[in-house]
N, C-alpha and C positions, 0 to 999 in steps of 0.2 A: 463824265468827262473824259476826254481822248487822250489817248496815251502819247506823251511828248517823245518823240523818237530822233535822235541825232545819228548821222551817219558819218563816221570819220574815215575819210578815204572814198573817193569817187572817181575809181577805176573800174576795171572789169567787173568786180563783185558789187562794190559799192554804188554804183550808178542803177545797176539792176536792182539791189535790195531799195534804194531810195524810191524807184519808181512802183516798186511793190508795196512799200510802206503807204505812199501816196494814194494807193487804190483802197486801203482798208478803211472800212467805217468808223473803226474803234480806234484809229492812230491818226497822229499829226506829225508830219516831218517838220520839225523845227529848225532843220538846216542841215548842211553838208561841209564837210572841211577838205580842202585841197591845199597840197604843197605848193604848188606854183600855178601860174595863169596859162592855161593851154586850152584846147579846143572843148575838153570836158569840163573846165571851169565855165566856159563861155554857155555850153549846154544846161548847166546847172542853172545860171541867170536865166536863160531863155525859158527854162522849165518852171520858173518862178520859185526855185528852192534857194532859200537863203543861204548864201555862201560865205564861208568862214576862212580865214587862213591858217591852216595847221601849223606854221611856223611863224612866230610873230616877227622875226628879222626879215620876213619875205611881204610884209604888207606892202610895201612900196612898189615891189614888182607888180603887183594886181592894180595898183593905182597907175603905175606907167603903162599899163597894157589896156587901160579903159574899162577895167571889169570891177563893178561894185561889190564891195565887201559889207557884210552884215557885223563883222567883228572878228574876233581871234577863237580858236578851238576852245580856251578856257571858258570863255563866255557861252560858246554853244553847248560843252558839256554840262555848265551849271544850270543852264536852261532846260535839260532833258530830264526824264524819268529813266531813260536808258539808253545807252549808246551801242551802236554796231561799229565795231572797229573793223574796218575792210581794208586795211592798211598791208603793204606788202608783208611777206614772212619774216619774223623777227621783230618788226616794228611794234605790234601789238602789245609784247612784251614789255617795250621800252614805254608805251603809253600807259601800261596798268597803274603806275603811281599817280598819273594825271586823273584816272577816274576814281581813284580811292580818295584823293585828296578834296574831290567834290561829293564823295560818298554816292556816287552813281553806279549803278550795276552795269557790266558791260558783256556783250557779246564779241566772241573773236572768232576767227576763220580757222580752217583746219590745218594752215601752214604753222600754227602756234604749237608749242609744245603742250602734251595733254598735262603734264604737271604746273603747266600755268594756271589752271582753272580748278574751279569746285568740281564741275562735272562736263563731260563731253555728251553732245546731244545729238539726238534723231529723233523726229516727231513721232514716226511710226513705232520706234522701240522703247524709248525711256523718257518720254514727255514729263512725267510727274517728278523725276529725281532733278530736275531744273528748278523746281519751286523755290523761292527765296535766295536762291544762290546770287552771290555777287560777281561771280566770273564764271561764264560758261562759254564753251567751245563749241561752235557748230563744226561737226567733223568734216573731212575732205569731200570732195564731189565723188571720189572712188568709194570711199568708206560709207558715204550717204547712200550710193547705190547698191553697195553690198548689203547694208543694214536692212534697206527697204526690202531686198530679196530674202533675206534669212530669217526676218522677223516672221513672216507668216508660215515659211516652211518648218521652223522651230515649234511654232505654237500648233500647226496642224499635223506633223508626223515626227517631229523631233529630229535633231541633227547629230549624227554621230561624229562626222568629219565634213569639213568644207575645205576644197581644194580650188584655187583660183590662179589663172594665169592671167596677167593684166598685160595687154597691149597699149601702151601708152603715148598719146601724141607728144611730140618733141617739145611743141610749145603751143601758146594761143595764137590766133591769127595775127594779132597785133604785136606778138613778140618777136621782132626781127631778128634779135640778138641772141635767139635761142636755138638750139638744133636738137638731135644731129641733122646734118645735111648728108643724103646719100648714105647712111648708115642704119644697122640695127643693133642696139646695144643691150646686152643685159644689164638691168638697173633695179637694184645691185645684181651682181653676178652670183651672191650667195644668199642663201635661204636663211629666213624669209626676206621678202620685201617690207617696208615698213606697214603696209596696208593690213597685213593679219594682225599685228600688235595693236594698230588703231582700231580695228574692229573690236578687238578685246575690251577697249574703253568703254564699249558700249554693251557688248555681251561677254563680260569677264570669264564666263565657263565654256564658252565656246571652242572647240578645237577646231583651228583653220590653219592651213598654209597657204603662203602667196608668193607667186613669182611674178617678176615684173620685166617687160622688155619696152625700150623706148624706141619708136620709130619716125620717119620722115613724114610726119602728118600733123595737122593742126586742127582737124575738125572735132574730134570725139576721141574718148577711150573706147576700147573694146575689151569685154571679160570674158575668157574660156572658164565655164564653172563647172565644177564636178562636186556633188554634195551626196555624201553616203547618210541615208535617211533610216532612223529606227524604224518606222513603219513603211512599207512599200507600197505606194499608190501606183496607178497607171498614169501613164502621160498626160491623157485628157483630165484626169482629176487636177493636176498640176497645173494646166492651162485654166482650169476654171478658177482654180483658188488665186493666180496670179492676176487673171484678168479681172478680178473682183477687187483688187486693190487700187486705190486712186490715185496713186503716182507711179504706176507700171501700165505701159503701153505695149500690148502683145502684137507684135506686127505681123499683120495676115500673109498668108504665102501669096495670095490674090494680088497684093499690092506691089509686087515686083520689087521691092526694096531690098537691094542686096549688099547695102553696106552704108557707112557714115555719110557719105555725100550726096546719096537718095533721101537719107534720113533728113539732112538739112534742107534740101531742095522741098521735101514734104512740110517741113516747118515754116519754110517761107511761103509756100503756096497756101498755106492754112492762114497766114498773115500773123503768124508770131512776130513779136518785137525781137529784132536783132536775130530772127531764126532760132529764137531759144527752144530748147527741148528742156523742160523742167521734170520729165518723167524718165523712168529707166526704159530703154527700149529693148525688148526682148523679142527674139525672133521666135513666132510660135512654132515653127517647123524645127526648129533646133531642140525644142523640149523633149529629150528622149529619157526613158528609165529602161535601166538593164539591171534586173534583181533588184537590189535596194540603192542602187546609185542614179542618181539624176543627174543629167547634163543638159546645159544651155549655153547660149551666146546672148549676151547684153551689151548695148552701147550705153555710154554714159556722156552726156554733153557737160563738159568740165567747167563751161562759163556760167551756166544756169542752174544746176540740180539742187544747188545748195540755198538758192534763193528763197523758195518758200519755206524751206528748214529755219531761215533767220527769222522770217516773219512768226512762225510758230512759237520759236524760242522766246522772242520778246513777251508774247502772252504767257508762257510756261514759267518764265521768271517772274513775272508780276502777278501771276495766279489770277487772271481776268478770264480766262476759259479754260475747260478741260479739253484733252486731246482731240476727240471727236470733233468738238464744236469748232475748235481753232483750225484743224485741217480742212474741215468743210468750208468755212468762212474763206481761208486763204485760197483754197482751189478755187472756188466761185468768183472771187475778186480777180484773180489773176487769169482765171479761163485754162485752169490746169486740167488736163484729161482730153486726149485728142477723141 
């Protein structure tokens, strides 16, 4: 019997998760919830996704807009085996009591606080820890990217210390109200940024320092990474290790991809939905080893890299597959891997 999945929130992340769930042979998307009738609500109906009102008092707004509803979010959560909360940061915490009232396990996104949940999740790093949890947080786009990178390095060489500078986009392409505009901001100005402590929710014993800069861009985040390793490999060994990971894309020097703009064009040329990039994009030529210090640059698509992680978290919580089986199935159905 298919896993009955609800998605509460059908915006940047929710619509992508809904599409990914719909592709899974062992899952059925029972519906999505929206707070208001907009073009995304119309898209859900066009995709034959049952649409539910996230706020009961706004049912009439959907009716006035001529958008058919299947019911309210309470009914959606009641019908589901698990719910993916893809609401804006902070709203997931408000929704927790709703999920508990229906005894429905829930996944939250990285914008929620780690203390809201039983476990923070990354498929490559701690899949098994989510088994039977009632509340699981799929970590943020940047933490997902760092976890995917650090897990194989830790396993293969041991990590003494990780130092990361994150150059962060000012907002998603559709977030017209966010900046900065024509500025470069330390974000925050003090050490560490929130990303290091967030990585520690996946790797509690890892020594990591992170700094953040916010720039006037919308396409992707870029990480400048320095990892001091316990065993010193050569750069080619690291390339082979990272190339073997299913959710890392080593950008060949011959591709002449020098930044996020060309990465997004590459995704469009390869027919990716919404030009999404689910993988860490690591510039192969940037991988350098000096003594026991590894250096590299990677780019992270903030709108999409957590999507396969949400799909895997569903199976992890409900115990329907192990990590290897789930990751492989998700990758195959979504087309992960350039």
